[in-house]
C-alpha positions as CSV (number, residue, x, y, z in Angstrom):
1,M,0.1,-7.5,31.2
2,E,-1.6,-4.2,32.4
3,S,-0.7,-0.4,31.8
4,P,-2.2,2.9,32.7
5,L,-5.3,4.2,31.0
6,D,-4.4,6.2,27.7
7,E,-4.9,9.5,29.1
8,G,-4.4,12.3,26.8
9,A,-4.9,10.2,23.6
10,R,-7.1,11.3,20.9
11,G,-10.7,10.4,20.4
12,R,-13.5,10.2,22.8
13,L,-14.3,7.8,25.5
14,T,-17.5,5.7,25.7
15,K,-19.4,5.3,29.0
16,D,-17.5,2.2,29.5
17,G,-14.2,4.0,29.2
18,I,-13.3,2.5,25.8
19,R,-11.6,5.0,23.4
20,I,-13.1,5.7,20.0
21,Y,-10.3,6.5,17.6
22,E,-10.7,8.5,14.5
23,A,-10.6,7.2,10.8
24,G,-7.2,8.6,10.2
25,D,-5.8,6.5,13.0
26,F,-6.3,3.3,11.2
27,A,-3.3,3.9,9.2
28,G,-0.9,4.1,12.1
29,M,-2.2,0.9,13.6
30,H,-1.8,-0.8,10.2
31,E,1.9,0.4,10.2
32,A,2.5,-0.9,13.6
33,G,0.6,-4.2,13.1
34,R,2.4,-4.8,9.8
35,L,5.8,-4.5,11.3
36,A,5.0,-6.8,14.4
37,A,3.4,-9.3,11.8
38,R,6.6,-9.0,9.6
39,I,8.9,-9.7,12.4
40,L,7.0,-12.8,13.3
41,D,7.2,-14.0,9.6
42,A,10.8,-13.6,9.8
43,V,11.4,-15.7,12.9
44,T,9.8,-18.7,11.1
45,P,13.0,-20.3,9.9
46,L,14.6,-20.1,13.4
47,V,12.1,-22.3,15.2
48,V,13.8,-25.6,14.8
49,P,15.0,-28.2,17.3
50,G,18.1,-27.1,19.1
51,Q,17.5,-23.4,18.8
52,T,17.2,-21.6,22.2
53,T,14.5,-19.1,22.9
54,G,16.9,-16.5,23.8
55,E,18.4,-16.7,20.3
56,I,15.1,-16.2,18.9
57,D,14.4,-13.2,21.2
58,R,17.7,-11.6,20.2
59,F,16.7,-11.8,16.6
60,I,13.5,-10.2,17.3
61,T,15.2,-7.4,19.2
62,E,17.5,-6.9,16.1
63,Q,14.5,-6.8,13.8
64,V,12.8,-4.1,15.9
65,E,15.9,-2.0,16.2
66,E,16.7,-2.3,12.2
67,A,13.2,-1.1,11.7
68,G,13.7,2.0,13.8
69,A,10.9,0.9,15.9
70,T,10.7,0.3,19.7
71,S,9.9,-2.8,21.7
72,A,6.7,-2.2,23.9
73,T,7.9,-5.1,26.3
74,I,11.7,-4.2,27.1
75,G,11.5,-2.3,30.3
76,Y,7.8,-3.0,30.9
77,K,7.3,-3.6,34.5
78,G,11.0,-4.8,34.6
79,Y,10.6,-7.1,31.7
80,Q,13.8,-7.3,29.6
81,H,12.8,-9.1,26.4
82,A,11.4,-8.1,23.1
83,S,9.1,-11.1,22.9
84,C,7.3,-13.7,25.2
85,I,8.0,-17.2,24.1
86,S,5.6,-19.9,25.5
87,I,6.4,-23.5,25.1
88,N,4.0,-26.4,25.3
89,H,2.2,-26.2,28.6
90,V,3.2,-22.5,29.1
91,V,0.0,-20.5,28.5
92,C,1.5,-17.1,28.1
93,H,4.3,-14.6,29.0
94,G,7.2,-17.3,28.7
95,I,10.4,-15.8,29.3
96,P,13.1,-16.3,26.6
97,G,16.4,-18.0,27.8
98,D,18.7,-20.9,27.3
99,K,16.1,-23.5,27.0
100,R,16.6,-25.4,23.6
101,L,13.7,-26.4,21.5
102,K,13.0,-30.1,21.3
103,D,11.6,-32.1,18.3
104,G,7.7,-31.7,18.7
105,D,7.6,-28.7,20.8
106,I,5.0,-26.1,20.1
107,L,5.5,-22.4,21.0
108,N,3.7,-19.2,21.0
109,I,5.7,-16.1,20.1
110,D,4.3,-12.7,21.2
111,V,5.7,-9.3,20.0
112,T,4.6,-6.0,20.5
113,V,6.2,-2.9,18.8
114,I,5.8,0.9,18.9
115,V,5.8,2.7,15.5
116,D,5.3,6.5,15.6
117,G,3.4,6.1,18.9
118,W,1.1,3.3,17.8
119,F,1.2,-0.1,19.2
120,G,1.1,-3.2,17.0
121,D,0.6,-6.5,19.2
122,T,0.4,-9.9,17.7
123,S,1.2,-13.6,18.5
124,R,1.0,-16.8,16.6
125,M,2.0,-20.6,17.0
126,Y,5.1,-22.3,15.7
127,V,6.2,-25.9,15.6
128,A,9.9,-27.2,16.1
129,G,10.1,-30.6,14.2
130,K,7.4,-33.1,13.8
131,L,3.9,-32.4,15.1
132,S,1.6,-34.9,16.8
133,R,-2.0,-35.3,15.8
134,K,-3.4,-34.0,19.1
135,T,-1.1,-31.0,19.0
136,E,-2.0,-30.2,15.4
137,R,-5.7,-30.3,16.3
138,L,-5.2,-28.0,19.4
139,I,-3.3,-25.5,17.2
140,Q,-6.1,-25.6,14.5
141,V,-8.9,-25.2,16.9
142,T,-7.3,-22.3,18.6
143,H,-6.5,-20.6,15.3
144,D,-10.1,-21.1,14.1
145,A,-11.4,-19.8,17.5
146,L,-9.7,-16.5,16.9
147,F,-11.3,-16.1,13.7
148,K,-14.8,-17.1,15.2
149,G,-14.2,-14.1,17.5
150,I,-13.1,-11.8,14.7
151,E,-16.3,-12.7,12.7
152,A,-18.4,-11.4,15.6
153,V,-16.7,-7.9,15.5
154,K,-19.0,-5.3,14.1
155,P,-21.0,-2.5,15.3
156,G,-24.0,-3.2,17.4
157,N,-22.6,-6.6,18.6
158,T,-21.1,-6.8,22.0
159,F,-17.9,-8.1,23.6
160,G,-19.9,-10.9,25.1
161,D,-20.8,-12.0,21.5
162,I,-17.0,-12.2,20.9
163,G,-16.4,-14.4,23.8
164,Y,-19.4,-16.6,23.2
165,A,-18.2,-17.3,19.5
166,I,-14.8,-18.3,20.9
167,Q,-16.0,-20.3,24.0
168,S,-18.8,-22.2,22.2
169,F,-16.4,-23.3,19.2
170,V,-13.7,-24.5,21.5
171,E,-15.9,-26.2,23.8
172,S,-17.6,-28.1,21.0
173,H,-14.2,-29.5,20.3
174,R,-13.8,-30.7,24.0
175,M,-11.2,-28.2,24.9
176,S,-11.1,-25.3,27.3
177,V,-10.7,-21.6,27.2
178,V,-8.3,-19.8,29.6
179,R,-10.2,-17.4,31.9
180,D,-7.2,-15.8,33.7
181,F,-6.1,-13.8,30.8
182,C,-7.9,-11.8,28.2
183,G,-7.4,-9.4,25.2
184,H,-7.4,-5.6,25.8
185,G,-7.7,-2.2,24.1
186,L,-4.7,-0.7,22.6
187,G,-3.9,2.1,20.3
188,R,-1.5,4.7,21.5
189,V,-1.0,2.7,24.8
190,F,-0.1,-1.0,25.3
191,H,-3.1,-1.8,27.2
192,A,-6.5,0.0,28.0
193,P,-10.1,-0.8,28.4
194,P,-11.9,-2.9,27.4
195,N,-11.0,-6.4,28.9
196,V,-11.7,-8.6,25.8
197,L,-12.8,-12.0,27.4
198,H,-12.7,-15.0,25.4
199,Y,-15.8,-16.5,27.0
200,G,-19.3,-15.1,27.8
201,R,-22.9,-14.8,26.8
202,P,-24.3,-13.3,23.8
203,G,-25.7,-9.7,24.2
204,T,-23.5,-8.9,27.2
205,G,-20.8,-6.5,27.9
206,A,-20.1,-3.1,26.1
207,V,-21.5,-2.6,22.7
208,L,-19.0,-2.3,19.9
209,E,-18.6,1.0,18.1
210,E,-16.7,2.0,15.0
211,G,-13.2,3.2,16.0
212,M,-12.5,0.8,18.9
213,F,-9.1,-0.9,18.7
214,F,-8.4,-4.0,20.8
215,T,-6.7,-7.3,20.7
216,I,-8.4,-10.9,20.5
217,E,-5.9,-13.5,21.8
218,P,-7.7,-16.6,23.0
219,M,-5.6,-19.2,25.0
220,V,-6.9,-22.8,24.5
221,N,-5.9,-25.9,26.7
222,L,-6.2,-29.4,25.7
223,G,-7.1,-30.1,29.5
224,R,-8.8,-27.8,32.0
225,P,-8.7,-24.1,31.8
226,E,-7.1,-23.3,35.2
227,T,-3.5,-21.8,35.2
228,K,-0.9,-20.6,37.6
229,V,1.9,-18.1,37.5
230,L,5.3,-19.4,38.4
231,A,7.9,-17.8,40.9
232,D,9.2,-15.5,38.3
233,D,6.0,-13.6,38.4
234,W,5.6,-13.8,34.5
235,T,5.2,-17.3,33.4
236,A,1.7,-18.7,33.3
237,V,1.3,-22.4,32.9
238,T,-1.7,-24.9,32.9
239,R,-2.3,-26.4,36.3
240,D,-2.8,-29.9,34.9
241,K,0.2,-29.6,32.6
242,S,-1.8,-30.0,29.5
243,L,-0.7,-28.5,26.4
244,S,-1.9,-24.9,25.6
245,A,-2.1,-22.8,22.3
246,Q,-2.8,-19.1,21.6
247,F,-3.1,-16.9,18.5
248,E,-3.5,-13.1,18.7
249,H,-4.6,-10.3,16.2
250,S,-5.2,-6.6,16.8
251,V,-8.3,-5.3,15.1
252,G,-10.2,-2.0,14.7
253,V,-14.0,-1.8,14.4
254,T,-15.2,-0.3,11.0
255,A,-18.7,0.7,10.0
256,T,-19.5,-2.8,8.7
257,G,-17.1,-5.1,10.4
258,C,-13.4,-4.8,11.3
259,E,-9.8,-4.4,10.0
260,I,-7.0,-6.9,11.1
261,F,-4.0,-4.7,11.8
262,T,-1.6,-7.7,12.3
263,L,-2.1,-9.8,9.1
264,S,0.9,-11.8,8.1
265,P,2.5,-10.3,4.8
266,A,3.9,-13.6,4.0
267,G,0.8,-15.5,4.8
268,R,2.5,-17.3,7.7
269,F,0.0,-16.7,10.5
270,H,-1.0,-20.3,10.4
271,P,1.8,-22.8,10.8
272,T,0.6,-24.5,7.6
273,W,0.9,-28.4,8.0
274,G,3.6,-29.8,5.8
């Protein structure tokens, strides 16, 4: 999903067109990120066999409205839902509907809210019913890959360092990183520079500076990395029909590292194995 540049937003722009936000802006991002994460916490009991993705999305819509916030996705380029729900071999941008979850399904739920003009964007994996060993491993590797990327976020490092940390970890587990979709800058807009690639070479790309806000959201496939977008112009799937997983956090670069804006208040970001 793309959006216009954040013209008129506060802060300065780097030579790469990346906005540098001010210290006081972190609080607004924490508020927006906390709400998005809280909604994903609340969704957890609904992810069971027999539930429809449309019912889950309606619940999310109600949660956004009850919080007095705005969904960033409803009306965005014609999209009509408060979430993207991507099941099994759907990589991202799955559209909620009448499909019922089956035992063993894995799904990514992605929510973005606007709170006082700030965008909170996060996604995580869920499991309906019993999980297979290979699927558990895919989810675990994807989760850990996100945090490998986050560990590389500090002033002086580059976006290539983030991508390399993710790619090298994933490929060491004989899985693949999707190239067709990436993370993005955000703040007072949904999407802005930079593109945050989940693969790359150390020392390449723009240099990280304090005050940058962006998402890291690796998509990892059990099979090959290639994807295709279906006729609805939204749903992206793996070309080889292999399973795919994704986790996403929004972060802000600090003087010594980064702050995660979308931490789960209930500690449910990882679908802890029972």
